N, C-alpha and C positions, 0 to 999 in steps of 0.2 A: 412554612415550607417555602413559600415564594421568597421570603427574606434570605433564606439559606442559598437558594438558587441564584438570587441576585448577587450575593456576596461571592459565590463561586464564579459567576460570570465576570464580575469585576476583577477577581484574581486572575482568571484566564486572560482577560484583556490586558492586564498589566504585564503578564508574562509575555504575551504576544508582542506588545509594544517594546518591551525590553529586548526581545530577540530580534525584532525588526531594526531597532537602533544599533545593536551589535553588528548585524549584517550590513547595515548602511556604512558604519564606521569601517568595517573590514574591507569593503569595496572602495571606500574613499581614500584609504591609505595606500592603495595600490595604484600603479599607473593605469590610466584609462584602458589602454589596449589589453593589459594583463587582466584587469577586472572583467572586461567583456569576454575574453577568451576563457577565463575560469568559469564564468556564467554559462557559456556554451557547453563546456565539458560537464558541468553539473547537470544541465538539462539533458544532455545525451545519456548520462549515467541513469538519471531518473527514468528516462524513456525506456532504456533497456530493462530496468527493474520492473517497469510496468509490463513489458513483453514477457518477462519471466513469470510474473504473477499471473498473467493471462494464460500462459502455457500451463502453469501449475493447476490453475482452476479447471482448464479443459481436461488435463490428465486425470484429475480427481473425478470429474464427471464421467469420463470413459471407464475408470476403474469401478465406479459404483454401478454403471450400466452393465459392465462385464460381470460383476457379482450377481446382479439380478438375473442375467442370462444363465449363469452357472447354477444358481439356486433353482431356477425353473427346470433346467435339465435334470438336476438331481431329484427334484420332486417327481418328474415324469418317470424317471428310472425306478424310483421307489414304488410308484403305483403299478408299474409293469411286473414287478417281482412279487 
């Protein structure tokens, strides 16, 4: 089992290294200012995606809590009748 995990880890590292190399080459072929500006845009997009994910997580938590409240209200109404 450890041998399989080691092989998978090696493959994952090779893929990461390849992607890192592609990213480095992509930035190297651009003018310096353009590469830095593009990096800032990419970071801004990722930051906004994180905000959306956080908002979505909060929204889900609120819906689950709202469902719990409704379920309890319905349970109490059923007991009264």
